[in-house]
N, CA, C and O atoms as a CHARMM CRD file, in Angstrom:
* protein
*
  332
    1    1 MET  N     19.19500  -6.88800 -41.91900 PROA 1      0.00000
    2    1 MET  CA    17.90500  -7.04900 -41.35100 PROA 1      0.00000
    3    1 MET  C     16.91400  -6.99100 -42.55700 PROA 1      0.00000
    4    1 MET  O     16.99300  -6.11500 -43.41800 PROA 1      0.00000
    5    2 THR  N     15.96800  -7.98900 -42.56100 PROA 2      0.00000
    6    2 THR  CA    14.96400  -7.96100 -43.49500 PROA 2      0.00000
    7    2 THR  C     13.90100  -7.10700 -43.19400 PROA 2      0.00000
    8    2 THR  O     13.80300  -6.67400 -42.04600 PROA 2      0.00000
    9    3 SER  N     12.98300  -6.76200 -44.16800 PROA 3      0.00000
   10    3 SER  CA    11.89300  -5.91900 -43.64000 PROA 3      0.00000
   11    3 SER  C     10.92800  -6.55600 -42.82600 PROA 3      0.00000
   12    3 SER  O     10.14900  -5.93000 -42.10600 PROA 3      0.00000
   13    4 GLU  N     10.96800  -7.96500 -42.94000 PROA 4      0.00000
   14    4 GLU  CA    10.06000  -8.66800 -41.94500 PROA 4      0.00000
   15    4 GLU  C     10.44300  -8.54300 -40.52400 PROA 4      0.00000
   16    4 GLU  O      9.62700  -8.43700 -39.60900 PROA 4      0.00000
   17    5 GLU  N     11.93000  -8.56400 -40.36400 PROA 5      0.00000
   18    5 GLU  CA    12.38400  -8.45400 -38.91000 PROA 5      0.00000
   19    5 GLU  C     12.18300  -7.05100 -38.40300 PROA 5      0.00000
   20    5 GLU  O     12.06700  -6.85000 -37.19400 PROA 5      0.00000
   21    6 VAL  N     12.14000  -6.09800 -39.26000 PROA 6      0.00000
   22    6 VAL  CA    12.03300  -4.73900 -38.84400 PROA 6      0.00000
   23    6 VAL  C     10.58800  -4.53900 -38.44000 PROA 6      0.00000
   24    6 VAL  O     10.32000  -3.81600 -37.48000 PROA 6      0.00000
   25    7 GLN  N      9.65100  -5.15300 -39.13800 PROA 7      0.00000
   26    7 GLN  CA     8.16600  -5.00900 -38.79700 PROA 7      0.00000
   27    7 GLN  C      7.89400  -5.70700 -37.47900 PROA 7      0.00000
   28    7 GLN  O      7.06600  -5.25000 -36.69100 PROA 7      0.00000
   29    8 GLN  N      8.61000  -6.85200 -37.22400 PROA 8      0.00000
   30    8 GLN  CA     8.44400  -7.60600 -36.04700 PROA 8      0.00000
   31    8 GLN  C      8.98800  -6.75800 -34.82100 PROA 8      0.00000
   32    8 GLN  O      8.36600  -6.76400 -33.75900 PROA 8      0.00000
   33    9 GLU  N     10.08700  -6.07100 -34.97200 PROA 9      0.00000
   34    9 GLU  CA    10.56800  -5.10900 -33.92600 PROA 9      0.00000
   35    9 GLU  C      9.61000  -4.02400 -33.58900 PROA 9      0.00000
   36    9 GLU  O      9.35700  -3.65000 -32.44400 PROA 9      0.00000
   37   10 GLU  N      9.08700  -3.53900 -34.71300 PROA 10     0.00000
   38   10 GLU  CA     8.20600  -2.38100 -34.43800 PROA 10     0.00000
   39   10 GLU  C      6.83100  -2.83600 -33.70800 PROA 10     0.00000
   40   10 GLU  O      6.21400  -2.07400 -32.96300 PROA 10     0.00000
   41   11 VAL  N      6.44900  -4.06100 -33.98000 PROA 11     0.00000
   42   11 VAL  CA     5.35200  -4.69000 -33.31900 PROA 11     0.00000
   43   11 VAL  C      5.68500  -4.87400 -31.86500 PROA 11     0.00000
   44   11 VAL  O      4.86600  -4.53300 -31.01100 PROA 11     0.00000
   45   12 GLU  N      6.83300  -5.39100 -31.54500 PROA 12     0.00000
   46   12 GLU  CA     7.18900  -5.58200 -30.23400 PROA 12     0.00000
   47   12 GLU  C      7.39400  -4.27000 -29.36000 PROA 12     0.00000
   48   12 GLU  O      7.17200  -4.27200 -28.14900 PROA 12     0.00000
   49   13 GLU  N      7.81000  -3.20700 -30.01900 PROA 13     0.00000
   50   13 GLU  CA     7.85100  -1.91400 -29.39100 PROA 13     0.00000
   51   13 GLU  C      6.59700  -1.30500 -28.85800 PROA 13     0.00000
   52   13 GLU  O      6.51500  -0.61800 -27.83900 PROA 13     0.00000
   53   14 LYS  N      5.48200  -1.68800 -29.79200 PROA 14     0.00000
   54   14 LYS  CA     4.19000  -1.05900 -29.67500 PROA 14     0.00000
   55   14 LYS  C      3.29900  -1.88400 -28.79700 PROA 14     0.00000
   56   14 LYS  O      2.07800  -1.84300 -28.94300 PROA 14     0.00000
   57   15 VAL  N      3.85400  -2.60600 -27.92000 PROA 15     0.00000
   58   15 VAL  CA     3.04800  -3.42200 -26.99100 PROA 15     0.00000
   59   15 VAL  C      2.43100  -2.46400 -25.99000 PROA 15     0.00000
   60   15 VAL  O      3.13100  -1.71700 -25.30600 PROA 15     0.00000
   61   16 VAL  N      1.09000  -2.50000 -25.91400 PROA 16     0.00000
   62   16 VAL  CA     0.34700  -1.60500 -25.16200 PROA 16     0.00000
   63   16 VAL  C      0.24800  -2.18100 -23.67800 PROA 16     0.00000
   64   16 VAL  O      0.02300  -3.37700 -23.48900 PROA 16     0.00000
   65   17 ASP  N      0.41500  -1.33200 -22.69900 PROA 17     0.00000
   66   17 ASP  CA     0.31500  -1.70500 -21.28400 PROA 17     0.00000
   67   17 ASP  C     -1.18300  -1.67700 -21.05100 PROA 17     0.00000
   68   17 ASP  O     -1.82900  -0.63500 -21.16200 PROA 17     0.00000
   69   18 THR  N     -1.73000  -2.85600 -20.72100 PROA 18     0.00000
   70   18 THR  CA    -3.11400  -2.98800 -20.47300 PROA 18     0.00000
   71   18 THR  C     -3.60600  -2.80700 -19.10500 PROA 18     0.00000
   72   18 THR  O     -4.80400  -2.79900 -18.82200 PROA 18     0.00000
   73   19 ARG  N     -2.55500  -2.65000 -18.17900 PROA 19     0.00000
   74   19 ARG  CA    -2.95400  -2.51800 -16.78500 PROA 19     0.00000
   75   19 ARG  C     -3.66800  -1.32400 -16.41100 PROA 19     0.00000
   76   19 ARG  O     -3.47400  -0.30400 -17.07200 PROA 19     0.00000
   77   20 SER  N     -4.47100  -1.31300 -15.43600 PROA 20     0.00000
   78   20 SER  CA    -5.31100  -0.12100 -15.21900 PROA 20     0.00000
   79   20 SER  C     -4.34800   0.97400 -14.66700 PROA 20     0.00000
   80   20 SER  O     -3.17200   0.75700 -14.37500 PROA 20     0.00000
   81   21 HSD  N     -4.98100   2.16900 -14.55900 PROA 21     0.00000
   82   21 HSD  CA    -4.08800   3.39100 -14.03100 PROA 21     0.00000
   83   21 HSD  C     -3.62900   3.02400 -12.64000 PROA 21     0.00000
   84   21 HSD  O     -2.45800   3.13900 -12.27900 PROA 21     0.00000
   85   22 TYR  N     -4.64500   2.55900 -11.85000 PROA 22     0.00000
   86   22 TYR  CA    -4.29500   2.18500 -10.41200 PROA 22     0.00000
   87   22 TYR  C     -3.08100   1.27100 -10.35100 PROA 22     0.00000
   88   22 TYR  O     -2.12000   1.50700  -9.61800 PROA 22     0.00000
   89   23 ALA  N     -3.16500   0.26000 -11.12100 PROA 23     0.00000
   90   23 ALA  CA    -2.04000  -0.75300 -11.10700 PROA 23     0.00000
   91   23 ALA  C     -0.79600  -0.16100 -11.32000 PROA 23     0.00000
   92   23 ALA  O      0.16200  -0.42700 -10.59300 PROA 23     0.00000
   93   24 LYS  N     -0.72100   0.67600 -12.32200 PROA 24     0.00000
   94   24 LYS  CA     0.49900   1.36100 -12.84500 PROA 24     0.00000
   95   24 LYS  C      0.98000   2.23300 -11.75100 PROA 24     0.00000
   96   24 LYS  O      2.16700   2.21600 -11.42400 PROA 24     0.00000
   97   25 TYR  N      0.03700   3.06100 -11.12000 PROA 25     0.00000
   98   25 TYR  CA     0.50500   3.86800 -10.07000 PROA 25     0.00000
   99   25 TYR  C      1.01000   3.11900  -8.82500 PROA 25     0.00000
  100   25 TYR  O      1.98700   3.51200  -8.18800 PROA 25     0.00000
  101   26 LYS  N      0.31300   2.03800  -8.51200 PROA 26     0.00000
  102   26 LYS  CA     0.67100   1.27200  -7.25100 PROA 26     0.00000
  103   26 LYS  C      2.11000   0.63900  -7.55500 PROA 26     0.00000
  104   26 LYS  O      2.96600   0.56300  -6.67400 PROA 26     0.00000
  105   27 LYS  N      2.29900   0.23200  -8.74400 PROA 27     0.00000
  106   27 LYS  CA     3.75200  -0.31500  -8.94700 PROA 27     0.00000
  107   27 LYS  C      4.72900   0.70400  -8.90000 PROA 27     0.00000
  108   27 LYS  O      5.75900   0.48100  -8.26400 PROA 27     0.00000
  109   28 ALA  N      4.55800   1.87400  -9.51700 PROA 28     0.00000
  110   28 ALA  CA     5.37800   2.96400  -9.43600 PROA 28     0.00000
  111   28 ALA  C      5.73900   3.50000  -7.95900 PROA 28     0.00000
  112   28 ALA  O      6.85800   3.83000  -7.56600 PROA 28     0.00000
  113   29 HSD  N      4.53300   3.50900  -7.23400 PROA 29     0.00000
  114   29 HSD  CA     4.63400   4.05100  -5.82400 PROA 29     0.00000
  115   29 HSD  C      5.53600   3.03900  -4.99500 PROA 29     0.00000
  116   29 HSD  O      6.44300   3.44000  -4.26600 PROA 29     0.00000
  117   30 LYS  N      5.24100   1.78500  -5.14800 PROA 30     0.00000
  118   30 LYS  CA     6.15100   0.83100  -4.41600 PROA 30     0.00000
  119   30 LYS  C      7.54200   0.84300  -4.82800 PROA 30     0.00000
  120   30 LYS  O      8.37900   0.46200  -4.01000 PROA 30     0.00000
  121   31 LYS  N      7.91700   1.23700  -6.01200 PROA 31     0.00000
  122   31 LYS  CA     9.34500   1.38900  -6.44000 PROA 31     0.00000
  123   31 LYS  C      9.75700   2.69200  -5.75300 PROA 31     0.00000
  124   31 LYS  O     10.84200   2.69000  -5.17200 PROA 31     0.00000
  125   32 TYR  N      9.08000   3.70700  -5.75400 PROA 32     0.00000
  126   32 TYR  CA     9.46200   4.91900  -5.06300 PROA 32     0.00000
  127   32 TYR  C      9.63800   4.75200  -3.54600 PROA 32     0.00000
  128   32 TYR  O     10.61700   5.18900  -2.94100 PROA 32     0.00000
  129   33 GLU  N      8.72000   4.15500  -3.03100 PROA 33     0.00000
  130   33 GLU  CA     8.82800   3.84900  -1.58600 PROA 33     0.00000
  131   33 GLU  C     10.07000   3.13000  -1.21800 PROA 33     0.00000
  132   33 GLU  O     10.63100   3.41200  -0.15900 PROA 33     0.00000
  133   34 ALA  N     10.55100   2.20800  -2.02500 PROA 34     0.00000
  134   34 ALA  CA    11.60900   1.40100  -1.78500 PROA 34     0.00000
  135   34 ALA  C     12.91700   2.21700  -2.00400 PROA 34     0.00000
  136   34 ALA  O     13.96300   1.86500  -1.45900 PROA 34     0.00000
  137   35 SER  N     12.85200   3.18200  -2.71300 PROA 35     0.00000
  138   35 SER  CA    14.13400   4.00000  -2.98000 PROA 35     0.00000
  139   35 SER  C     14.50700   4.78100  -1.79800 PROA 35     0.00000
  140   35 SER  O     13.74100   4.92500  -0.84500 PROA 35     0.00000
  141   36 GLU  N     15.78000   5.32500  -1.86200 PROA 36     0.00000
  142   36 GLU  CA    16.19600   6.12100  -0.79000 PROA 36     0.00000
  143   36 GLU  C     15.50500   7.42500  -0.72800 PROA 36     0.00000
  144   36 GLU  O     15.17700   7.90700   0.35600 PROA 36     0.00000
  145   37 LYS  N     15.28300   7.98800  -1.80400 PROA 37     0.00000
  146   37 LYS  CA    14.35900   9.18100  -1.71000 PROA 37     0.00000
  147   37 LYS  C     12.96900   8.96500  -1.23700 PROA 37     0.00000
  148   37 LYS  O     12.40400   9.93300  -0.72900 PROA 37     0.00000
  149   38 GLY  N     12.36400   7.89000  -1.32700 PROA 38     0.00000
  150   38 GLY  CA    11.15800   7.63600  -0.70300 PROA 38     0.00000
  151   38 GLY  C     11.10500   7.40500   0.69100 PROA 38     0.00000
  152   38 GLY  O     10.17200   7.74100   1.42000 PROA 38     0.00000
  153   39 GLN  N     12.32800   6.71300   1.10100 PROA 39     0.00000
  154   39 GLN  CA    12.43400   6.45600   2.62200 PROA 39     0.00000
  155   39 GLN  C     12.65100   7.74800   3.34000 PROA 39     0.00000
  156   39 GLN  O     12.09400   7.96100   4.41700 PROA 39     0.00000
  157   40 ILE  N     13.49400   8.67100   2.74000 PROA 40     0.00000
  158   40 ILE  CA    13.65100  10.04600   3.43100 PROA 40     0.00000
  159   40 ILE  C     12.25000  10.72500   3.41100 PROA 40     0.00000
  160   40 ILE  O     11.90100  11.26000   4.46300 PROA 40     0.00000
  161   41 ALA  N     11.43600  10.77100   2.38600 PROA 41     0.00000
  162   41 ALA  CA    10.23700  11.37600   2.36100 PROA 41     0.00000
  163   41 ALA  C      9.24600  10.86800   3.35700 PROA 41     0.00000
  164   41 ALA  O      8.46300  11.64700   3.90000 PROA 41     0.00000
  165   42 ARG  N      9.25400   9.62900   3.60600 PROA 42     0.00000
  166   42 ARG  CA     8.33700   8.92400   4.50100 PROA 42     0.00000
  167   42 ARG  C      8.74300   9.33400   5.92400 PROA 42     0.00000
  168   42 ARG  O      7.86300   9.62900   6.73200 PROA 42     0.00000
  169   43 LYS  N      9.98900   9.36200   6.24800 PROA 43     0.00000
  170   43 LYS  CA    10.49400   9.69800   7.46600 PROA 43     0.00000
  171   43 LYS  C     10.07600  11.14800   7.78700 PROA 43     0.00000
  172   43 LYS  O      9.64300  11.42500   8.90500 PROA 43     0.00000
  173   44 ARG  N     10.20300  12.09400   6.79600 PROA 44     0.00000
  174   44 ARG  CA     9.88800  13.44600   6.98900 PROA 44     0.00000
  175   44 ARG  C      8.47500  13.65800   7.29000 PROA 44     0.00000
  176   44 ARG  O      8.11600  14.44300   8.16800 PROA 44     0.00000
  177   45 TYR  N      7.61600  12.92900   6.53400 PROA 45     0.00000
  178   45 TYR  CA     6.14800  13.00400   6.75200 PROA 45     0.00000
  179   45 TYR  C      5.77000  12.42400   7.99800 PROA 45     0.00000
  180   45 TYR  O      4.97200  13.07300   8.67400 PROA 45     0.00000
  181   46 MET  N      6.21900  11.23100   8.47900 PROA 46     0.00000
  182   46 MET  CA     5.81200  10.62000   9.77000 PROA 46     0.00000
  183   46 MET  C      6.21700  11.42100  10.99300 PROA 46     0.00000
  184   46 MET  O      5.64100  11.23900  12.06600 PROA 46     0.00000
  185   47 THR  N      7.20700  12.31300  10.85300 PROA 47     0.00000
  186   47 THR  CA     7.58000  13.12800  12.03900 PROA 47     0.00000
  187   47 THR  C      6.95700  14.50300  11.95900 PROA 47     0.00000
  188   47 THR  O      7.07100  15.27500  12.91100 PROA 47     0.00000
  189   48 SER  N      6.29200  14.84400  10.84400 PROA 48     0.00000
  190   48 SER  CA     5.51200  16.10400  10.73600 PROA 48     0.00000
  191   48 SER  C      4.26200  16.00300  11.48700 PROA 48     0.00000
  192   48 SER  O      3.78600  14.89700  11.74300 PROA 48     0.00000
  193   49 ASP  N      3.66300  17.16900  11.88000 PROA 49     0.00000
  194   49 ASP  CA     2.37800  17.15400  12.52800 PROA 49     0.00000
  195   49 ASP  C      1.33300  16.41300  11.79000 PROA 49     0.00000
  196   49 ASP  O      0.49200  15.70800  12.34800 PROA 49     0.00000
  197   50 LYS  N      1.41800  16.60300  10.50500 PROA 50     0.00000
  198   50 LYS  CA     0.30400  15.94100   9.69700 PROA 50     0.00000
  199   50 LYS  C      0.44700  14.47400   9.82400 PROA 50     0.00000
  200   50 LYS  O     -0.55900  13.80300  10.05100 PROA 50     0.00000
  201   51 GLY  N      1.71300  13.86300   9.68700 PROA 51     0.00000
  202   51 GLY  CA     1.93200  12.54600   9.79400 PROA 51     0.00000
  203   51 GLY  C      1.57000  11.94500  11.18700 PROA 51     0.00000
  204   51 GLY  O      1.04400  10.83500  11.26900 PROA 51     0.00000
  205   52 VAL  N      1.85400  12.68000  12.24300 PROA 52     0.00000
  206   52 VAL  CA     1.51800  12.25900  13.65400 PROA 52     0.00000
  207   52 VAL  C      0.08400  12.20300  13.80600 PROA 52     0.00000
  208   52 VAL  O     -0.44200  11.28600  14.43600 PROA 52     0.00000
  209   53 ALA  N     -0.66000  13.24000  13.20100 PROA 53     0.00000
  210   53 ALA  CA    -2.08800  13.15900  13.38800 PROA 53     0.00000
  211   53 ALA  C     -2.76700  11.99200  12.68700 PROA 53     0.00000
  212   53 ALA  O     -3.79400  11.44200  13.08400 PROA 53     0.00000
  213   54 ALA  N     -2.06300  11.67600  11.58000 PROA 54     0.00000
  214   54 ALA  CA    -2.70400  10.43100  10.75200 PROA 54     0.00000
  215   54 ALA  C     -2.35100   9.25900  11.46700 PROA 54     0.00000
  216   54 ALA  O     -3.22200   8.39200  11.54900 PROA 54     0.00000
  217   55 ARG  N     -1.23300   9.05200  12.01000 PROA 55     0.00000
  218   55 ARG  CA    -0.87800   7.89800  12.76500 PROA 55     0.00000
  219   55 ARG  C     -1.77900   7.77200  13.93600 PROA 55     0.00000
  220   55 ARG  O     -2.20200   6.63700  14.15600 PROA 55     0.00000
  221   56 LYS  N     -2.18600   8.81900  14.80200 PROA 56     0.00000
  222   56 LYS  CA    -3.12100   8.89500  15.86200 PROA 56     0.00000
  223   56 LYS  C     -4.41300   8.42500  15.40800 PROA 56     0.00000
  224   56 LYS  O     -4.97100   7.56100  16.08500 PROA 56     0.00000
  225   57 ARG  N     -4.99600   8.88600  14.31400 PROA 57     0.00000
  226   57 ARG  CA    -6.26700   8.46400  13.73900 PROA 57     0.00000
  227   57 ARG  C     -6.30500   7.07000  13.35700 PROA 57     0.00000
  228   57 ARG  O     -7.36000   6.46200  13.53700 PROA 57     0.00000
  229   58 TYR  N     -5.28100   6.45600  12.84300 PROA 58     0.00000
  230   58 TYR  CA    -5.19400   5.14800  12.43400 PROA 58     0.00000
  231   58 TYR  C     -5.15800   4.20200  13.72500 PROA 58     0.00000
  232   58 TYR  O     -5.84700   3.18300  13.77000 PROA 58     0.00000
  233   59 MET  N     -4.37100   4.56800  14.70600 PROA 59     0.00000
  234   59 MET  CA    -4.14800   3.77500  15.94300 PROA 59     0.00000
  235   59 MET  C     -5.45000   3.87700  16.66900 PROA 59     0.00000
  236   59 MET  O     -5.84800   2.83300  17.18700 PROA 59     0.00000
  237   60 LYS  N     -6.23800   5.02800  16.80700 PROA 60     0.00000
  238   60 LYS  CA    -7.46400   5.08200  17.40300 PROA 60     0.00000
  239   60 LYS  C     -8.45200   4.16800  16.74800 PROA 60     0.00000
  240   60 LYS  O     -9.10400   3.40700  17.46300 PROA 60     0.00000
  241   61 LYS  N     -8.61000   4.17700  15.52400 PROA 61     0.00000
  242   61 LYS  CA    -9.47700   3.36400  14.73100 PROA 61     0.00000
  243   61 LYS  C     -9.29600   1.90700  14.95800 PROA 61     0.00000
  244   61 LYS  O    -10.24000   1.13800  15.14000 PROA 61     0.00000
  245   62 ARG  N     -7.92300   1.52600  14.93700 PROA 62     0.00000
  246   62 ARG  CA    -7.57600   0.05600  15.26900 PROA 62     0.00000
  247   62 ARG  C     -7.89200  -0.23900  16.67100 PROA 62     0.00000
  248   62 ARG  O     -8.30200  -1.36900  16.93300 PROA 62     0.00000
  249   63 TYR  N     -7.74900   0.67100  17.65300 PROA 63     0.00000
  250   63 TYR  CA    -7.98400   0.42800  19.04400 PROA 63     0.00000
  251   63 TYR  C     -9.40600   0.11600  19.21500 PROA 63     0.00000
  252   63 TYR  O     -9.75500  -0.84900  19.89500 PROA 63     0.00000
  253   64 GLU  N    -10.29800   0.94400  18.58700 PROA 64     0.00000
  254   64 GLU  CA   -11.82900   0.74200  18.75800 PROA 64     0.00000
  255   64 GLU  C    -12.26500  -0.67500  18.22500 PROA 64     0.00000
  256   64 GLU  O    -13.04000  -1.42900  18.81500 PROA 64     0.00000
  257   65 GLU  N    -11.67000  -0.91300  17.06100 PROA 65     0.00000
  258   65 GLU  CA   -11.93400  -2.22700  16.39000 PROA 65     0.00000
  259   65 GLU  C    -11.66100  -3.45100  17.27700 PROA 65     0.00000
  260   65 GLU  O    -12.49300  -4.34500  17.43000 PROA 65     0.00000
  261   66 ASN  N    -10.36900  -3.44100  17.89100 PROA 66     0.00000
  262   66 ASN  CA    -9.91500  -4.53100  18.73400 PROA 66     0.00000
  263   66 ASN  C    -10.83400  -4.48500  19.96700 PROA 66     0.00000
  264   66 ASN  O    -11.30700  -5.53200  20.40900 PROA 66     0.00000
  265   67 LYS  N    -11.06800  -3.42200  20.46900 PROA 67     0.00000
  266   67 LYS  CA   -11.89300  -3.24400  21.75300 PROA 67     0.00000
  267   67 LYS  C    -13.26900  -3.89900  21.49200 PROA 67     0.00000
  268   67 LYS  O    -13.75100  -4.65300  22.33800 PROA 67     0.00000
  269   68 ALA  N    -13.91200  -3.62100  20.32600 PROA 68     0.00000
  270   68 ALA  CA   -15.14400  -4.25500  19.98600 PROA 68     0.00000
  271   68 ALA  C    -15.19600  -5.67400  19.83100 PROA 68     0.00000
  272   68 ALA  O    -16.15600  -6.35100  20.19800 PROA 68     0.00000
  273   69 ILE  N    -14.02900  -6.18500  19.21700 PROA 69     0.00000
  274   69 ILE  CA   -13.84200  -7.73400  19.03400 PROA 69     0.00000
  275   69 ILE  C    -13.63200  -8.44500  20.41700 PROA 69     0.00000
  276   69 ILE  O    -14.18000  -9.52400  20.64100 PROA 69     0.00000
  277   70 LEU  N    -12.78700  -7.79200  21.39000 PROA 70     0.00000
  278   70 LEU  CA   -12.61000  -8.38300  22.59500 PROA 70     0.00000
  279   70 LEU  C    -13.99700  -8.32200  23.38700 PROA 70     0.00000
  280   70 LEU  O    -14.40500  -9.30100  24.01200 PROA 70     0.00000
  281   71 LYS  N    -14.66300  -7.17700  23.32800 PROA 71     0.00000
  282   71 LYS  CA   -15.96700  -7.30500  24.01300 PROA 71     0.00000
  283   71 LYS  C    -16.92300  -8.27300  23.64500 PROA 71     0.00000
  284   71 LYS  O    -17.58400  -8.86900  24.49600 PROA 71     0.00000
  285   72 ALA  N    -17.05900  -8.50000  22.25400 PROA 72     0.00000
  286   72 ALA  CA   -17.98000  -9.53500  21.75600 PROA 72     0.00000
  287   72 ALA  C    -17.46400 -10.91500  22.27500 PROA 72     0.00000
  288   72 ALA  O    -18.22100 -11.78000  22.71600 PROA 72     0.00000
  289   73 ALA  N    -16.08200 -11.04800  22.18200 PROA 73     0.00000
  290   73 ALA  CA   -15.53900 -12.41600  22.55700 PROA 73     0.00000
  291   73 ALA  C    -15.80000 -12.64300  24.01200 PROA 73     0.00000
  292   73 ALA  O    -16.21700 -13.74200  24.37800 PROA 73     0.00000
  293   74 ARG  N    -15.57900 -11.65800  24.88200 PROA 74     0.00000
  294   74 ARG  CA   -15.83800 -11.74800  26.30100 PROA 74     0.00000
  295   74 ARG  C    -17.32200 -12.11000  26.63800 PROA 74     0.00000
  296   74 ARG  O    -17.59400 -12.88700  27.55300 PROA 74     0.00000
  297   75 GLU  N    -18.25900 -11.51400  25.86200 PROA 75     0.00000
  298   75 GLU  CA   -19.64600 -11.81100  26.09700 PROA 75     0.00000
  299   75 GLU  C    -20.00800 -13.16800  25.67700 PROA 75     0.00000
  300   75 GLU  O    -20.87300 -13.79400  26.28900 PROA 75     0.00000
  301   76 ALA  N    -19.39200 -13.65400  24.66400 PROA 76     0.00000
  302   76 ALA  CA   -19.63900 -14.93100  24.19500 PROA 76     0.00000
  303   76 ALA  C    -18.88900 -15.99900  24.96600 PROA 76     0.00000
  304   76 ALA  O    -19.15300 -17.18100  24.75000 PROA 76     0.00000
  305   77 GLY  N    -17.90500 -15.62600  25.91700 PROA 77     0.00000
  306   77 GLY  CA   -17.27000 -16.54000  26.70500 PROA 77     0.00000
  307   77 GLY  C    -16.16100 -17.17900  26.08300 PROA 77     0.00000
  308   77 GLY  O    -15.73900 -18.25800  26.49900 PROA 77     0.00000
  309   78 ILE  N    -15.59500 -16.50100  24.98200 PROA 78     0.00000
  310   78 ILE  CA   -14.46600 -17.10900  24.21600 PROA 78     0.00000
  311   78 ILE  C    -13.22700 -16.56500  24.76400 PROA 78     0.00000
  312   78 ILE  O    -12.24100 -17.30300  24.78400 PROA 78     0.00000
  313   79 ASP  N    -13.14700 -15.38900  25.20600 PROA 79     0.00000
  314   79 ASP  CA   -11.93400 -14.69000  25.66500 PROA 79     0.00000
  315   79 ASP  C    -11.39600 -15.31900  26.97200 PROA 79     0.00000
  316   79 ASP  O    -12.03300 -15.31500  28.02500 PROA 79     0.00000
  317   80 GLY  N    -10.17100 -15.85900  26.81200 PROA 80     0.00000
  318   80 GLY  CA    -9.43600 -16.59700  27.90600 PROA 80     0.00000
  319   80 GLY  C     -9.13600 -15.61600  29.12000 PROA 80     0.00000
  320   80 GLY  O     -8.86400 -16.09000  30.22300 PROA 80     0.00000
  321   81 ARG  N     -9.18500 -14.36400  28.92600 PROA 81     0.00000
  322   81 ARG  CA    -8.64800 -13.44800  30.03500 PROA 81     0.00000
  323   81 ARG  C     -9.75600 -13.27000  31.02300 PROA 81     0.00000
  324   81 ARG  O     -9.52100 -12.68900  32.08300 PROA 81     0.00000
  325   82 THR  N    -11.04100 -13.76700  30.72600 PROA 82     0.00000
  326   82 THR  CA   -12.10000 -13.54600  31.71600 PROA 82     0.00000
  327   82 THR  C    -12.20400 -14.64600  32.70000 PROA 82     0.00000
  328   82 THR  O    -12.97100 -14.53600  33.65800 PROA 82     0.00000
  329   83 GLU  N    -11.43700 -15.76000  32.51100 PROA 83     0.00000
  330   83 GLU  CA   -11.49000 -16.94400  33.23700 PROA 83     0.00000
  331   83 GLU  C    -10.85600 -16.82300  34.56200 PROA 83     0.00000
  332   83 GLU  O    -10.82300 -17.79100  35.32300 PROA 83     0.00000
């Protein structure tokens, strides 16, 4: 190996990851969620009291949004269920 090749390798190793902290976290978290360990952790969380409460809050919010959309559609005469 010549000194030029060694320098080239050093430059390649020093490539800086320019992604934001959030992007790095997001990629690592997706990898974790896909792993077996992540799947077990998710199941454990979703069956816990904290997970059940979070799911209820989420579903209540979605229900309220859908209810508002349907009400607006019904008032505008777009909703097919009112015919």
